[in-house]
C-alpha positions as semicolon CSV with decimal commas, in nm:
position;residue;x (nm);y (nm);z (nm)
1;M;10,848;10,951;21,363
2;I;10,864;11,165;21,087
3;E;10,580;11,275;20,932
4;R;10,538;11,231;20,531
5;G;10,605;11,569;20,451
6;Q;10,911;11,607;20,622
7;K;11,138;11,295;20,556
8;P;11,219;11,505;20,224
9;I;11,360;11,736;20,436
10;V;11,561;11,523;20,686
11;D;11,734;11,305;20,430
12;A;11,850;11,605;20,251
13;L;11,977;11,752;20,575
14;A;12,196;11,449;20,630
15;K;12,306;11,376;20,342
16;M;12,413;11,717;20,299
17;T;12,555;11,685;20,641
18;D;12,735;11,355;20,696
19;G;12,415;11,163;20,898
20;G;12,338;11,465;21,038
21;E;12,649;11,507;21,255
22;G;12,750;11,833;21,022
23;D;12,670;12,175;21,129
24;W;12,271;12,121;20,976
25;V;12,155;12,494;21,069
26;L;12,441;12,644;20,760
27;C;12,187;12,385;20,514
28;L;11,859;12,461;20,653
29;L;11,765;12,753;20,429
30;A;11,910;12,554;20,112
31;V;11,721;12,284;20,207
32;L;11,382;12,419;20,275
33;L;11,435;12,667;19,903
34;A;11,496;12,338;19,723
35;D;11,200;12,163;19,877
36;R;10,944;12,493;19,845
37;T;11,049;12,557;19,486
38;T;11,035;12,197;19,330
39;T;10,712;12,031;19,186
40;K;10,462;11,785;19,322
41;T;10,300;11,554;19,146
42;T;9,997;11,552;19,377
43;T;9,963;11,927;19,306
44;G;10,136;11,960;18,979
45;S;10,285;12,308;19,158
46;T;10,558;12,428;19,348
47;P;10,447;12,460;19,735
48;Y;10,615;12,747;19,660
49;Y;10,351;12,890;19,407
50;L;10,059;12,737;19,638
51;N;10,129;13,023;19,895
52;H;10,214;13,303;19,724
53;S;10,028;13,242;19,336
54;A;10,321;13,286;19,104
55;E;10,668;13,153;19,080
56;A;10,995;13,192;19,303
57;V;11,258;13,412;19,080
58;L;11,604;13,297;19,223
59;L;11,833;13,582;19,220
60;V;12,122;13,404;19,005
61;E;11,810;13,444;18,705
62;L;11,762;13,752;18,722
63;K;12,179;13,841;18,598
64;Y;12,149;13,472;18,380
65;P;11,751;13,454;18,254
66;T;11,705;13,050;18,233
């Protein structure tokens, strides 16, 4: 049984690795970054912000501000 908070991570890994048959370890960091920088409806904030009291800055934003 998968905990509710882990289901989006498992679903994303399954999509990126053809149902979990691929090398999921290579995709794990990207999936975790996406999950941690996505605003959650329950809190209205990102998990990254709740942990660090600041929004995450992606490396690409240093060169191309959004």
